[in-house]
C-alpha positions as CSV (number, residue, x, y, z in Angstrom):
1,M,0.0,0.0,0.0
2,H,1.4,3.4,-1.1
3,K,0.4,6.9,-0.1
4,L,1.0,8.1,-3.6
5,I,1.7,6.4,-6.9
6,I,2.8,8.5,-9.9
7,I,2.2,7.1,-13.4
8,G,4.7,8.4,-15.9
9,S,8.3,9.7,-15.9
10,G,8.5,12.8,-18.1
11,P,9.0,16.3,-16.6
12,A,5.5,16.2,-15.0
13,G,5.9,12.9,-13.3
14,L,9.4,13.4,-12.1
15,T,8.8,16.9,-10.7
16,A,5.7,15.5,-8.9
17,A,8.0,12.8,-7.5
18,L,10.6,15.3,-6.4
19,Y,8.0,17.4,-4.5
20,A,6.2,14.4,-3.1
21,A,9.4,12.8,-1.9
22,R,10.5,16.1,-0.2
23,A,7.1,16.1,1.5
24,N,7.9,12.6,2.9
25,L,5.1,10.9,1.0
26,K,7.6,8.2,-0.3
27,P,6.1,8.2,-3.8
28,L,6.3,5.2,-6.1
29,V,6.9,6.2,-9.7
30,L,5.7,3.6,-12.3
31,A,8.0,5.1,-15.0
32,G,7.2,2.8,-17.9
33,L,9.5,0.7,-19.9
34,T,10.3,3.7,-22.1
35,Y,10.8,6.4,-19.5
36,G,11.5,10.1,-19.6
37,G,8.7,11.2,-21.9
38,Q,9.1,13.1,-25.2
39,L,12.3,14.8,-24.1
40,M,14.0,11.4,-24.6
41,I,13.7,12.0,-28.4
42,T,14.7,15.7,-28.2
43,T,18.4,16.0,-28.8
44,E,19.2,19.6,-27.7
45,V,17.0,21.4,-25.2
46,E,17.8,25.1,-25.1
47,N,14.7,26.6,-23.5
48,Y,14.7,24.8,-20.2
49,P,15.6,27.4,-17.5
50,G,18.9,26.9,-15.7
51,F,20.9,25.5,-18.7
52,P,22.3,28.5,-20.6
53,E,24.4,26.3,-22.8
54,G,21.5,23.9,-23.5
55,I,21.3,20.3,-22.4
56,Q,20.6,17.0,-24.2
57,G,17.0,15.8,-23.5
58,P,18.0,12.4,-22.1
59,E,20.6,14.0,-19.9
60,L,18.0,16.4,-18.4
61,M,15.6,13.5,-17.7
62,Q,18.5,11.5,-16.0
63,K,19.2,14.5,-13.7
64,M,15.5,14.7,-12.8
65,I,15.4,11.0,-12.0
66,E,18.5,11.3,-9.8
67,Q,17.0,14.3,-8.0
68,A,13.8,12.5,-7.3
69,E,15.6,9.4,-6.0
70,R,17.9,11.5,-3.8
71,F,14.9,12.5,-1.7
72,G,13.4,9.1,-1.5
73,A,11.2,8.5,-4.6
74,E,11.1,4.9,-5.7
75,I,11.2,4.4,-9.4
76,V,10.0,1.1,-11.1
77,Y,10.6,0.8,-14.8
78,D,7.4,-1.0,-15.8
79,D,4.2,-0.1,-17.7
80,V,0.8,0.1,-16.1
81,S,-1.6,-2.2,-17.9
82,K,-4.8,-1.6,-15.9
83,V,-6.2,0.6,-13.2
84,D,-9.3,0.5,-10.9
85,F,-10.3,3.9,-9.6
86,S,-13.9,2.8,-8.7
87,Q,-13.1,2.4,-5.0
88,K,-10.4,3.2,-2.5
89,P,-7.6,2.2,-2.2
90,F,-7.0,2.6,-5.9
91,K,-5.6,-0.4,-7.7
92,L,-3.0,-0.4,-10.4
93,W,-1.5,-3.4,-12.3
94,T,1.7,-3.9,-14.2
95,S,2.7,-7.0,-16.1
96,D,3.4,-9.0,-12.9
97,K,2.3,-6.9,-9.9
98,E,-0.7,-5.3,-8.3
99,Y,-0.3,-2.0,-6.4
100,E,-2.6,-0.1,-4.1
101,A,-2.5,3.6,-3.5
102,A,-4.3,6.2,-1.4
103,S,-3.8,8.8,-4.2
104,V,-2.5,8.8,-7.8
105,I,-1.0,11.3,-10.1
106,I,-1.4,10.6,-13.8
107,A,1.5,12.0,-15.8
108,T,1.5,9.7,-18.8
109,G,2.0,12.4,-21.4
110,A,1.1,12.4,-25.0
111,S,2.8,10.9,-28.1
112,S,3.4,12.8,-31.3
113,M,1.7,11.1,-34.2
114,W,4.1,10.2,-37.0
115,L,3.6,9.2,-40.6
116,G,5.0,5.8,-39.9
117,L,7.6,5.5,-42.6
118,P,10.8,3.6,-41.9
119,S,12.9,6.5,-43.2
120,E,11.1,8.8,-40.8
121,E,12.6,6.8,-37.8
122,K,16.0,7.1,-39.3
123,F,16.0,10.9,-39.4
124,R,14.1,11.7,-36.2
125,G,16.2,14.3,-34.4
126,K,18.4,14.5,-37.5
127,G,16.2,16.8,-39.6
128,I,12.8,15.5,-38.7
129,S,10.9,17.0,-35.7
130,A,7.4,17.1,-34.3
131,C,7.9,20.3,-32.3
132,A,8.6,23.7,-33.9
133,T,9.0,25.6,-30.6
134,C,11.6,22.9,-29.5
135,D,13.6,22.7,-32.6
136,G,12.8,25.6,-34.9
137,F,16.0,27.5,-33.9
138,F,18.2,24.8,-35.5
139,F,16.7,25.6,-39.0
140,K,17.9,29.1,-39.5
141,E,17.9,30.1,-43.2
142,K,16.9,26.6,-44.3
143,D,14.3,25.2,-46.7
144,I,11.8,23.1,-44.6
145,I,8.4,21.5,-45.0
146,V,5.6,21.1,-42.6
147,V,3.2,18.1,-43.0
148,G,-0.4,18.6,-41.8
149,G,-3.6,20.5,-42.4
150,G,-4.8,21.5,-39.0
151,D,-4.3,24.6,-36.8
152,A,-1.2,23.0,-35.2
153,A,0.4,22.7,-38.7
154,M,-0.4,26.3,-39.5
155,E,0.9,27.5,-36.1
156,E,4.1,25.5,-36.6
157,A,4.6,26.9,-40.1
158,S,4.0,30.5,-39.0
159,Y,6.4,30.0,-36.1
160,L,9.1,28.5,-38.3
161,T,9.2,31.5,-40.6
162,K,11.1,33.3,-37.8
163,F,14.0,31.0,-38.6
164,A,13.6,29.3,-42.0
165,K,14.3,30.7,-45.4
166,K,11.2,29.0,-46.8
167,V,8.4,26.9,-45.4
168,T,6.2,24.6,-47.5
169,I,3.1,23.1,-46.1
170,L,2.1,19.7,-47.5
171,N,-1.5,18.7,-47.0
172,R,-2.8,15.3,-48.1
173,S,-6.1,16.6,-49.5
174,E,-7.7,19.9,-50.6
175,N,-9.6,20.2,-47.4
176,F,-7.9,21.7,-44.3
177,R,-8.9,21.0,-40.7
178,A,-7.4,24.4,-39.8
179,S,-9.6,27.3,-39.0
180,K,-10.1,30.0,-41.7
181,I,-8.3,32.6,-39.7
182,M,-5.2,30.4,-39.4
183,L,-5.3,29.4,-43.0
184,D,-5.6,33.0,-44.2
185,R,-2.7,34.0,-42.0
186,V,-0.5,31.3,-43.5
187,K,-1.5,32.2,-47.1
188,A,-0.7,35.8,-46.5
189,N,2.8,35.0,-45.3
190,P,5.3,35.5,-48.2
191,K,7.7,32.9,-46.7
192,I,5.1,30.1,-46.7
193,S,3.8,28.2,-49.7
194,V,0.9,25.7,-49.4
195,E,0.5,22.6,-51.5
196,T,-2.5,20.3,-51.5
197,N,-3.0,16.6,-52.4
198,K,0.6,15.9,-51.5
199,V,2.0,13.1,-49.3
200,I,5.6,12.1,-48.4
201,E,6.6,8.7,-49.6
202,E,10.1,8.7,-48.3
203,F,12.6,10.8,-46.5
204,L,16.0,11.0,-48.2
205,G,19.6,11.4,-46.9
206,D,22.6,9.7,-45.5
207,Q,23.5,10.8,-42.0
208,K,20.9,13.6,-41.9
209,L,17.8,14.6,-43.8
210,T,18.6,16.2,-47.2
211,G,15.4,15.6,-49.2
212,V,12.0,14.0,-49.6
213,K,10.1,12.0,-52.2
214,V,6.7,13.8,-52.6
215,K,3.7,12.1,-54.3
216,D,0.8,13.9,-55.8
217,V,-2.2,11.8,-54.8
218,V,-4.3,13.1,-57.8
219,T,-1.9,12.4,-60.6
220,G,0.0,9.6,-58.9
221,T,3.4,11.1,-59.9
222,S,6.3,11.4,-57.5
223,E,9.3,13.8,-57.4
224,D,12.4,14.2,-55.2
225,R,12.9,17.5,-53.5
226,V,15.9,19.0,-51.7
227,I,15.0,20.1,-48.2
228,E,16.9,20.5,-44.9
229,G,14.1,19.9,-42.4
230,A,10.7,18.4,-41.9
231,F,8.1,19.0,-39.2
232,I,5.4,16.5,-38.7
233,A,2.3,18.3,-37.4
234,I,-0.5,15.7,-37.8
235,G,-1.5,15.8,-34.1
236,H,-0.8,14.3,-30.7
237,K,-2.4,11.3,-29.0
238,P,-2.7,11.4,-25.2
239,N,-1.6,8.2,-23.5
240,T,-4.9,7.5,-21.8
241,D,-6.1,4.1,-23.2
242,I,-5.9,2.4,-19.8
243,F,-8.0,5.2,-18.2
244,K,-11.1,4.8,-20.4
245,G,-14.1,4.2,-18.3
246,Q,-12.2,5.1,-15.1
247,I,-11.9,8.9,-15.4
248,E,-13.4,11.6,-17.5
249,L,-11.7,12.1,-20.8
250,D,-12.6,14.6,-23.6
251,V,-13.4,13.6,-27.2
252,K,-9.7,13.5,-28.1
253,G,-8.8,11.3,-25.1
254,Y,-7.2,14.0,-22.9
255,I,-8.0,13.9,-19.2
256,V,-10.4,16.7,-18.2
257,P,-9.1,18.7,-15.3
258,K,-11.8,19.8,-12.9
259,D,-9.6,22.5,-11.2
260,Q,-5.9,22.7,-12.2
261,T,-4.8,19.2,-11.3
262,L,-8.0,17.7,-9.9
263,T,-9.8,15.1,-12.0
264,S,-13.3,13.6,-12.0
265,V,-12.1,11.1,-9.3
266,E,-11.3,12.5,-5.9
267,G,-7.7,11.5,-5.0
268,V,-6.6,11.2,-8.6
269,F,-4.6,14.1,-9.9
270,V,-3.3,14.9,-13.4
271,A,-0.2,16.8,-14.7
272,G,1.5,17.5,-18.1
273,D,0.7,16.8,-21.7
274,V,-1.9,14.1,-20.8
275,R,-4.2,17.0,-20.0
276,D,-2.5,19.9,-21.8
277,H,-2.8,20.1,-25.6
278,R,-2.0,23.8,-25.7
279,Y,1.5,24.5,-24.3
280,R,3.2,21.1,-24.4
281,Q,6.5,22.3,-23.0
282,G,8.9,20.5,-20.6
283,V,8.8,23.5,-18.3
284,T,4.9,23.8,-18.2
285,A,4.7,20.0,-17.6
286,A,7.2,20.3,-14.7
287,G,5.1,23.2,-13.2
288,M,2.0,21.1,-13.3
289,G,3.8,18.2,-11.8
290,C,4.7,20.5,-8.8
291,M,1.1,21.6,-8.5
292,A,-0.2,18.0,-8.6
293,A,2.2,16.9,-5.8
294,L,1.2,19.8,-3.6
295,D,-2.5,19.0,-4.2
296,A,-1.9,15.3,-3.5
297,E,0.0,16.3,-0.3
298,K,-2.9,18.5,0.9
299,Y,-5.5,15.7,0.0
300,L,-3.5,13.1,2.0
301,G,-3.1,15.5,4.9
302,M,-6.9,15.6,5.2
303,D,-6.8,12.0,6.5
304,H,-7.2,10.4,3.1
305,G,-3.9,8.6,3.5
């Protein structure tokens, strides 16, 4: 039986663990088999406060793990396969164990959706990114493409014009999910060109991305193009499959916060990208992790522990 179990080990989960450990709650972090969240696939992090020279994403997460452990957080590298929030104590299952908790913080994050091409995996972090605010700075004066047709793609493209020489948006059909205001803004930007009915068949290059093979879905013809960067902006998927039917989710699967970190189940708290589809930054996730731990501490102090 644990006072507090934290599910997830990105900036939200590990900051929650740090605060909870310092509050003497002896938190258990079920970190997942792939731990550290989206920062594990981010090479250079330059916008996390306190690192003026920048820091590698995996190194930053390792430091957070060590900091949480130093104050007594226990970290188990296993995936949660099932939860039962219908009664107290809450129950959580991994592949071979059952855990009980007086309170839970969900910090399972979200995953960027990718095109799923083998060549995409090869160049992730070497020219291909899913986060303009994280990586845009590295594409100064370069020719880049943005794949997607929603507001997120339009925002990424607009943001990238601060750095890139030219930005081309590729959308797989003639219909855009983006709002008219976002679309108009993009079309009015002289640095951005918009192409419809185009999909990427393959990413090209040796050590890093140098080009793409683009197919016109109407004519069926393909052409190779020279580019130096590609941003995939086809959306994010919150990691909430195991919480369906246990807690209130919105239509896209994000956990609905009742008040900051509170959820529809008393004693279950939420932090980070699993509830936040707006900011999606390491520093905002960490801030929410701190808030969730303070809220959990207050809840447990009211004789719920």
